[in-house]
Wavefront OBJ file of the C-alpha trace (Angstrom):
o trace
v -0.075 -0.302 0.119
v 1.072 3.648 -0.832
v 1.525 6.478 1.991
v 1.219 9.604 0.594
v 4.184 11.724 2.195
v 2.033 15.169 2.219
v -0.251 13.041 4.665
v 2.440 12.324 7.230
v 2.898 15.996 8.228
v 6.371 17.975 9.322
v 7.917 15.640 11.639
v 10.105 18.423 12.837
v 6.425 19.798 14.262
v 7.003 17.352 17.296
v 7.823 18.952 20.600
v 11.474 18.051 21.977
v 9.820 15.828 24.534
v 8.156 13.694 21.766
v 11.187 13.148 19.620
v 13.149 12.062 22.290
v 10.746 9.746 23.563
v 11.397 8.364 20.091
v 15.495 8.426 19.991
v 15.498 6.258 23.323
v 13.821 3.723 21.547
v 16.631 3.135 19.171
v 20.348 3.279 19.602
v 23.235 5.385 20.481
v 24.598 5.246 17.167
v 21.162 5.590 15.609
v 20.433 8.797 18.471
v 23.942 10.717 17.139
v 23.027 10.095 13.404
v 19.448 11.618 13.586
v 21.074 14.511 15.233
v 22.204 15.747 11.818
v 18.511 16.273 11.049
v 17.421 19.523 12.665
v 18.127 21.870 15.459
v 15.492 20.715 17.394
v 16.706 16.467 16.688
v 19.786 17.699 17.727
v 18.767 19.050 21.283
v 16.450 16.253 21.672
v 19.132 13.731 20.855
v 21.340 15.276 23.504
v 18.771 15.234 26.414
v 18.875 12.926 29.373
v 15.933 11.230 28.343
v 17.303 9.493 25.467
v 21.034 8.682 27.368
v 18.992 7.486 30.491
v 17.158 4.895 28.327
v 20.734 3.775 26.801
v 22.559 3.535 30.343
v 21.848 0.155 31.775
v 19.002 0.430 34.170
v 21.552 -0.763 37.203
v 23.837 1.560 36.314
v 23.756 3.102 39.829
v 24.156 -0.309 41.416
v 26.910 -0.579 39.441
v 28.978 2.747 40.007
v 28.263 1.885 43.439
v 30.628 -0.515 43.411
v 33.443 1.329 41.779
v 36.863 1.247 43.875
v 36.822 4.702 44.935
v 33.375 7.058 45.991
v 30.677 6.451 43.290
v 29.368 9.871 43.985
v 32.393 11.639 42.775
v 32.155 9.695 39.613
v 27.702 10.718 39.015
v 28.383 14.382 40.171
v 31.333 15.309 37.932
v 29.281 14.794 34.490
v 26.544 17.339 33.210
v 24.190 14.829 31.116
v 23.595 11.076 30.897
v 25.254 11.394 27.301
v 28.603 12.569 29.059
v 28.613 9.748 32.060
v 27.586 7.222 29.127
v 30.226 7.792 26.615
v 33.147 8.132 29.752
v 31.443 4.763 30.721
v 32.469 3.505 26.969
v 35.595 5.251 26.858
v 36.943 4.833 30.375
v 36.323 1.064 32.175
v 35.743 1.646 35.839
v 37.590 -0.847 38.239
v 34.660 -2.788 40.383
v 34.079 -5.691 43.159
v 37.085 -4.615 45.042
v 39.369 -4.557 41.903
v 38.723 -8.149 40.608
v 36.782 -6.602 37.274
v 36.321 -3.675 35.333
v 32.835 -2.782 33.591
v 32.576 -0.086 30.478
v 29.542 -0.136 27.774
v 29.999 -1.143 24.082
v 29.591 2.485 22.679
v 27.760 1.355 19.591
v 24.734 -0.132 21.541
v 25.197 0.291 25.197
v 25.732 -2.807 26.091
v 27.324 -4.121 28.788
v 31.149 -5.451 28.824
v 33.131 -6.736 31.720
v 36.995 -7.858 31.968
v 37.478 -10.245 34.876
v 40.964 -9.635 36.310
v 43.392 -12.669 36.405
v 43.096 -12.511 40.040
v 39.534 -13.412 39.375
v 40.356 -16.535 37.518
v 41.058 -19.444 38.618
v 44.935 -20.252 36.656
v 46.105 -24.042 37.585
v 49.372 -23.917 39.629
v 48.501 -19.532 39.899
v 49.720 -19.458 43.830
v 53.126 -21.889 43.334
v 56.148 -19.576 42.776
v 57.371 -21.972 40.499
v 55.217 -21.883 37.999
v 53.429 -18.315 37.992
v 54.160 -14.573 39.613
v 52.129 -11.989 39.970
v 53.620 -8.375 38.988
v 52.108 -5.064 38.563
v 52.783 -3.496 34.981
v 51.733 -0.037 34.176
v 49.839 -0.319 31.088
v 47.061 -3.103 33.242
v 43.797 -1.872 34.503
v 44.126 -4.178 37.160
v 46.836 -3.805 39.697
v 48.382 -7.370 39.449
v 48.678 -9.546 36.483
v 49.920 -12.915 35.936
v 53.097 -14.419 34.407
v 53.493 -17.922 33.441
v 57.289 -19.045 34.201
v 57.030 -22.191 33.520
v 54.021 -25.207 33.016
v 53.262 -28.104 30.928
v 49.696 -28.063 32.125
v 48.132 -24.744 31.311
v 44.513 -24.118 32.271
v 42.384 -21.065 33.149
v 39.198 -20.707 33.663
v 36.250 -17.721 34.990
v 32.871 -16.929 35.388
v 30.386 -14.294 35.491
v 26.747 -14.765 36.931
v 24.418 -14.142 33.696
v 22.048 -12.020 35.478
v 24.802 -9.145 35.030
v 24.657 -9.357 31.105
v 22.695 -7.050 29.220
v 19.635 -9.665 27.490
v 18.931 -10.632 24.394
v 23.140 -10.349 23.563
v 25.482 -12.638 21.957
v 28.067 -12.443 23.984
v 32.125 -13.349 23.058
v 34.907 -13.837 25.662
v 38.346 -12.919 24.950
v 42.032 -13.454 26.442
v 43.577 -10.331 27.265
v 47.212 -10.883 27.338
v 50.989 -9.936 26.012
v 54.298 -11.861 26.546
v 56.944 -11.095 27.758
v 60.755 -11.762 26.090
v 61.369 -14.842 26.985
v 57.997 -16.692 25.574
v 58.476 -20.301 24.463
v 56.406 -23.452 24.156
v 52.626 -22.066 22.677
v 53.963 -23.183 18.656
v 54.114 -26.438 18.519
v 50.256 -27.301 19.656
v 46.738 -24.521 19.442
v 44.976 -24.374 22.827
v 40.937 -24.976 22.985
v 38.321 -22.518 24.269
v 35.101 -23.129 25.174
v 31.914 -20.789 26.941
v 29.258 -22.161 28.531
v 25.785 -20.833 29.825
v 24.197 -23.357 32.428
v 26.313 -26.323 31.474
v 25.168 -25.719 27.740
v 28.533 -25.544 26.148
v 29.379 -23.328 22.788
v 31.666 -24.715 20.016
v 34.947 -25.517 21.403
v 38.079 -23.018 19.528
v 41.299 -23.547 18.546
v 43.761 -21.069 18.608
v 47.340 -19.920 19.070
v 49.115 -17.935 21.573
v 51.685 -16.891 19.289
v 51.554 -14.927 16.313
v 50.821 -17.233 12.657
v 54.720 -15.943 11.902
v 56.093 -16.934 15.188
v 53.980 -19.910 15.667
v 55.838 -21.486 11.425
v 59.162 -19.620 12.275
v 59.240 -21.920 15.699
v 57.970 -25.045 13.736
v 60.987 -24.704 11.462
v 63.048 -24.759 13.906
v 61.908 -27.991 15.253
v 62.250 -29.877 12.509
v 65.538 -28.954 11.920
v 66.681 -29.856 15.664
v 66.473 -33.457 13.964
v 68.812 -32.512 10.421
v 71.296 -30.536 12.738
v 71.878 -33.582 14.861
v 72.721 -35.565 11.658
v 74.903 -32.914 9.890
v 76.838 -32.257 13.535
v 77.169 -36.553 13.242
v 78.678 -35.980 9.838
v 81.118 -32.835 10.933
v 82.316 -35.268 13.574
v 83.064 -38.520 11.432
v 85.072 -35.875 9.044
v 86.712 -34.160 12.385
v 88.069 -37.833 13.165
v 89.207 -38.296 9.454
v 92.442 -35.496 9.319
v 93.169 -37.080 12.649
v 93.883 -40.797 10.418
v 95.302 -38.372 7.992
v 97.404 -36.926 10.334
v 98.625 -40.636 11.327
v 99.214 -41.835 7.812
v 100.976 -38.436 7.313
v 103.715 -39.124 9.659
v 104.284 -42.895 8.967
v 104.812 -41.029 5.517
v 106.767 -38.742 6.784
v 109.089 -41.196 8.800
v 109.386 -43.114 5.635
v 110.071 -40.526 3.850
v 112.925 -39.820 6.308
v 114.056 -43.373 6.040
v 114.210 -42.995 2.024
v 115.714 -39.410 1.975
v 118.758 -40.648 3.915
v 119.593 -43.352 1.339
v 118.858 -41.213 -1.260
v 121.430 -38.795 0.039
v 123.790 -41.153 0.598
v 123.305 -42.371 -3.473
v 123.390 -38.914 -4.003
v 126.997 -38.215 -2.373
v 127.982 -41.303 -3.967
v 126.675 -40.497 -7.777
v 127.678 -36.666 -7.102
v 130.419 -36.122 -9.736
v 128.273 -38.229 -12.021
v 125.642 -36.643 -14.577
v 123.454 -39.332 -14.155
v 122.809 -38.772 -10.436
v 122.349 -35.146 -11.603
v 119.509 -35.940 -14.182
v 117.985 -38.346 -11.336
v 117.788 -35.339 -8.787
v 116.415 -33.360 -11.430
v 113.664 -35.589 -12.511
v 113.126 -36.193 -8.739
v 111.935 -32.564 -8.386
v 109.819 -32.282 -11.840
v 108.200 -35.529 -10.688
v 107.194 -33.664 -7.004
v 105.902 -30.745 -8.832
v 104.175 -32.604 -11.256
v 102.534 -34.369 -8.221
v 101.652 -31.110 -6.225
v 99.873 -29.611 -9.559
v 97.859 -32.698 -9.872
v 96.525 -33.014 -6.360
v 96.255 -29.131 -6.489
v 93.816 -30.063 -9.265
v 92.336 -32.834 -8.252
v 91.169 -30.681 -4.738
v 89.803 -27.664 -7.215
v 87.504 -29.828 -8.768
v 85.974 -31.677 -5.556
v 85.628 -28.169 -4.198
v 83.722 -27.199 -6.987
v 81.694 -30.104 -6.901
v 80.794 -29.472 -3.123
v 79.683 -25.627 -3.425
v 77.691 -26.653 -6.176
v 75.834 -29.206 -4.216
v 75.699 -27.086 -0.859
v 74.027 -24.571 -3.824
v 71.468 -27.122 -4.797
v 70.452 -28.228 -0.836
v 70.151 -24.662 -0.098
v 67.499 -24.057 -3.411
v 65.676 -27.129 -2.193
v 65.573 -26.943 1.469
v 63.729 -22.899 0.900
v 61.359 -24.799 -1.690
v 60.885 -27.584 1.240
v 60.064 -24.528 3.880
v 57.946 -22.254 1.870
v 55.717 -25.711 0.589
v 55.848 -26.747 4.315
v 54.290 -22.676 5.639
v 51.796 -22.782 2.665
v 50.551 -26.400 3.748
v 50.927 -25.502 7.736
v 48.737 -21.933 6.710
v 45.827 -23.743 5.038
v 45.787 -26.149 7.085
v 44.900 -24.243 9.838
v 42.333 -22.093 7.905
v 40.299 -25.574 7.395
v 40.623 -26.552 11.022
v 39.503 -22.869 11.909
v 42.464 -21.842 13.964
v 42.991 -18.512 15.265
v 46.095 -16.101 16.121
v 46.062 -13.721 18.696
v 45.178 -9.630 17.612
v 46.183 -6.492 18.717
v 43.644 -4.482 20.682
v 43.937 -0.705 20.874
v 45.039 -0.643 24.201
v 48.209 -2.080 23.218
v 47.308 -5.564 24.682
v 46.688 -8.854 22.643
v 43.259 -10.949 22.240
v 42.289 -14.298 21.195
v 38.486 -15.866 21.190
v 37.506 -18.112 23.436
v 34.545 -19.031 22.403
v 30.849 -17.028 22.458
v 27.267 -17.518 23.711
v 24.162 -16.298 23.531
v 22.653 -14.456 26.693
v 18.480 -14.849 27.228
v 18.456 -12.560 29.884
v 15.894 -15.206 30.971
v 18.940 -17.831 32.295
v 19.643 -18.614 35.810
v 23.220 -19.670 36.215
v 26.568 -18.348 35.548
v 28.812 -17.685 32.009
v 31.699 -20.055 32.399
v 34.884 -19.567 30.275
v 37.796 -21.731 30.190
v 41.225 -22.208 28.216
v 43.106 -25.382 28.331
v 46.698 -26.366 27.073
v 47.213 -29.383 28.001
v 50.132 -30.928 25.794
v 53.382 -32.082 27.510
v 55.728 -29.898 26.369
v 57.529 -27.048 28.741
v 55.661 -23.157 28.322
v 56.685 -19.851 29.308
v 56.383 -15.955 29.085
v 52.546 -15.040 28.533
v 51.235 -12.236 30.935
v 47.358 -12.660 31.322
v 45.814 -9.160 32.334
v 42.400 -11.131 32.322
v 39.189 -12.539 30.229
v 37.226 -9.765 28.469
v 33.270 -11.278 27.905
v 31.854 -8.348 25.369
v 28.837 -8.169 22.844
v 29.702 -10.214 19.937
v 30.164 -7.190 17.738
v 31.991 -5.103 20.232
v 36.006 -4.803 18.321
l 1 2 3 4 5 6 7 8 9 10 11 12 13 14 15 16 17 18 19 20 21 22 23 24 25 26 27 28 29 30 31 32 33 34 35 36 37 38 39 40 41 42 43 44 45 46 47 48 49 50 51 52 53 54 55 56 57 58 59 60 61 62 63 64 65 66 67 68 69 70 71 72 73 74 75 76 77 78 79 80 81 82 83 84 85 86 87 88 89 90 91 92 93 94 95 96 97 98 99 100 101 102 103 104 105 106 107 108 109 110 111 112 113 114 115 116 117 118 119 120 121 122 123 124 125 126 127 128 129 130 131 132 133 134 135 136 137 138 139 140 141 142 143 144 145 146 147 148 149 150 151 152 153 154 155 156 157 158 159 160 161 162 163 164 165 166 167 168 169 170 171 172 173 174 175 176 177 178 179 180 181 182 183 184 185 186 187 188 189 190 191 192 193 194 195 196 197 198 199 200 201 202 203 204 205 206 207 208 209 210 211 212 213 214 215 216 217 218 219 220 221 222 223 224 225 226 227 228 229 230 231 232 233 234 235 236 237 238 239 240 241 242 243 244 245 246 247 248 249 250 251 252 253 254 255 256 257 258 259 260 261 262 263 264 265 266 267 268 269 270 271 272 273 274 275 276 277 278 279 280 281 282 283 284 285 286 287 288 289 290 291 292 293 294 295 296 297 298 299 300 301 302 303 304 305 306 307 308 309 310 311 312 313 314 315 316 317 318 319 320 321 322 323 324 325 326 327 328 329 330 331 332 333 334 335 336 337 338 339 340 341 342 343 344 345 346 347 348 349 350 351 352 353 354 355 356 357 358 359 360 361 362 363 364 365 366 367 368 369 370 371 372 373 374 375 376 377 378 379 380 381 382 383 384 385 386 387 388 389 390
């Protein structure tokens, strides 16, 4: 059915309160866009009526649990819009500094980060395996630094009633590396998110960049080859020792022969035959040296050519291995960490839909139970935010 626009009247003739009520039914993103329609829309889009609806209904209760005094935080902003934007850009610490709370700017949905101290970390209280340190760039007073473990397991949970309803949430491990990170490239880690025991699809991911993962795998593959090369080198080192013994025997024989030759030469010095024999010996030695040098040059050239061919073959094998690894990771859905705007790294552990009517906890876990030793990651926490939030 066609609608005649003329019969709709001029929307700008509506009162500011009416327009504000309409805008409050949209989203923060739409309200900001509609403020460009006219001056009355701009004025309405700034009103507390609109932004009160965008703020969570329990925002006062949440702020009251903030570290420090809640009243100054509420009182320092002249409008609800200013408070909304502050909570989007400046997460506040709540629950004795063990969580942070913020809002997703496009939708106003709730975001939480569980501090490392709020997580369950296997061996986390054992100083030989983990240590708790302070980093100025962390929003929390402490972060967990992995020293050395084989069994890596981290989990956390948050009650679903504090989350925004009808929202698809994703959980992210927020971490960084120290300068001596190792052990995370050979095998991927696994993550999962569940609500009320209903687990989402498990995720596989590496805790290092794709470049580092491929590089460390190459090193691991080269180690057996290096051992073989070392054995060959040892055999080659033993060969000169055998040659030295042979040379000593030859020298001894030469000395004995030289003594005999000297006696004969002394007897034949007055003879032209002796001079010719001596000259012939010298010429033979020169010819032997030239022949030996020529043979050595041929061997060296062959070895050099073989080395060049081996290097080319190794590069081709390496390129093929990298391509196969990247293709395999893509087919298996394996993810790699991404850098956040705050400088930390994050990797998605899984996602779940919060209906708002569930009773229970949203539980998050990360496991890496392979037998190799691992070290070097620094965990700030696990962030739980709407999936569309970047």
